[in-house]
N, C-alpha and C positions, 0 to 999 in steps of 0.2 A: 689423594688417597686418604690422608689423615683426616681431612674435613668430612669425608663420607663416613669414616669409622666413628668420629666424634658425634656426628648427627645421628647415626644409628644407635649409639649408646644412649643419647639423650631421648630419642623416641621410644626405644624399647624399655628403658628404665623409668618411664614417666608415670607408671602405675595405671594408666587407662587402657593400655593394650593388654598387659598381663599384670594381674595384681601381684604384689610382692609375696604375699603368703601362698600364692599358687605356684610359685617357681619351685621346681624340683631341686635345683642347684642353689643351696643357700648362699654359697660364696658369691654367686652371680648377682644375687639381689643386693649385695653391698655396693654395687655400682650406682645404686640410686642416689647416693650422696654426692655424686658429681653431675647429676642430671638437672639442668636448669628447668627443663620442661616438667620434670617431676615436681619441683617446687612450685612452678607456675600452675600446674594442675591442682596441686594441693591448696594453694591460695585461692584459686578460682572457686573450687568446690566449697571451701569453708565460707567464702563470701556469699555465694549463691544459696547454699542449702542449709547452713547452720541456723537452727532455731525457727525454721519455716514450716508452717502447717497449712494445708489446704483442705477445704471441705470437698468430699467426693459424694455427697448425698444425692446429687443429680444423676450420678451414674455416667456411663459412657454412652455416647451417641449411638443409636441403633445401627446406622450405616457403617460404623467402625467395627461393630460386633461381628459383622459378616466376614471380616478378615481373620477372626480367631482360628478357624480350622486350618488356615495356612500356617499360622504360627505355632499351633499345637497339633501337629499331624498324628501323633500317637494316641490321642484321646478318642474314646468311642463317641457315638452320637449322643448317648445319654449324658456322658460327662461334658460334652460341648454344650448341650442344652443347660446343664447345671451351671457351667461357667458363664454362659450368656445371661442367665437369670441373675447370677450374683453380681455381674458387672453393670447390668442395666438397672437393677433395683437394689443397691447396696444397703439402704437404710438411712435414716435421718442422722444417726450418730457416726457415720463414716468420716474418718479424718485420715489424710495422708501426711505423715510426718517425714519431712525430707532429711532429718538427722540420720535416718537409716542409711542414706547414701554415704554419709560421713563414716558411719560405723562399718559399712560394707567394705570400703576401701581403707579402713583403719587410719583415718587422717585426724590424729589427735593433737597435732602441734598447733599452738595458738597462731592466729592470723598474723599478728605483728612479728612473730619470730620468722615466719615464712618471708615476709617483706624484707626484714633485715638480712636474711640469708641471700635473697635475690639481689639486693643492693650490693652486698659484699661480693657476690659472684660477678656482677657487672663491673664493679671497681677493680677486681682482680684482673679480669680480662682486658679492661682498658689499659691498666698499667703494663700488662704483659705485651700488648700490642704496641704501646708507646716505646717501651724499652727494646722491643724487636725492631722497630723502625730506626731507633737511634743506632743500634748495632749494625743494621744494614747500611746506613749512611756512612758510618765510620769505615766500614769495610770497603765501600765504593770509592772513598776519597783516596785510598792508598794507591 
C-alpha cells in the first residue's frame, strides 16, 4: 500500500500532469521536492528544449491541417480558415523557440543541479534499502 502511495505522489508531483503553479492547494505542491519523477522530467526537459530553435517557415503539412477543426471545435469556419492559412503559410521569418516550454513549466534549475539531486536521491534510497535489509536479517537471526 505504501508503494502505491509513493508512486502516486511521484507521478502527480512530476509537473507534467499538473503544473505546480496550477495547483489550488499550495501546500500540496511542496510534495514536489520528494518526487524523483519531477526531477527527471525537469532534467529531461532542460536537456531537450533548452536553447533550441526550429524554423517553421515551411508551415504545417496540408493533410495535418484537416484535423484542426477537431482540436478547435469552438472556432467558426472563418476562424478555422484563418488558422489554416496561418499554419500553412507562416512566413519566412517564422521560428519556434523551445525555451518557451521551459518557461511554461517554470523549470529554471540548472541541469547539473538536477543531476546531483537525482544522484543524491538514488544514493539515499540505496542506503535506506541496504540498512532495511540489515535490520531484517538481524531480526530473523533471533
